[in-house]
Each structure stands twice: as C-alpha cells, then as structure tokens.
C-alpha positions, 0 to 999 in steps of 0.5 A, spaced: 698 791 125 700 788 130 707 790 129 703 797 131 700 795 137 708 791 140 711 798 138 706 802 142 708 797 148 714 798 148 714 806 147 710 806 152 715 802 157 721 806 154 717 813 157 716 815 149 709 820 151 703 818 147 704 824 142 711 821 140 706 815 135 710 816 128 705 813 124 700 818 120 692 821 123 687 818 121 691 810 121 690 804 122 697 803 124 696 809 129 691 806 132 693 799 133 699 804 136 696 808 140 691 801 144 698 798 145 700 805 148 695 806 153 694 798 155 701 798 157 699 805 161 693 801 164 697 795 166 702 800 170 696 803 173 695 796 176 701 794 178 702 801 182 701 801 189 695 806 191 698 812 194 693 812 202 694 805 203 701 803 199 696 797 197 696 796 190 688 796 187 684 789 185 682 789 179 674 791 179 674 795 184 
C-alpha cells in the first residue's frame, strides 16, 4: 500500500492533478495515493512565501 502513497507524492511533485489518480474508485490504493498527493501539497504550501509579507508561515499559526 505504501507504493501508492509514494506514487501520489511523486505525482504532485510532477505537477499532476488529484484527478490523475490511476487507481479504481473506492480502492484502498486510491485512498493512499490521494493521501500522498495531499501531504506533498501541504508540504509545498508550507515552503511557499506568503503573498503579503514574503515570509514563510509558521506551522500552527
């Protein structure tokens, strides 16, 4: 199952959209792929400067 998770992370990093999930609806692999994709997206958001200040947001703020 962790392969699907890693594939999802890699898909986000390659610029693929969440809709590009290759796994069947309602499958555990689809869920894990989405979890990997979403986690990679959240990590990327934390690294992106905020538009107002140019500073990076601090986790938990």
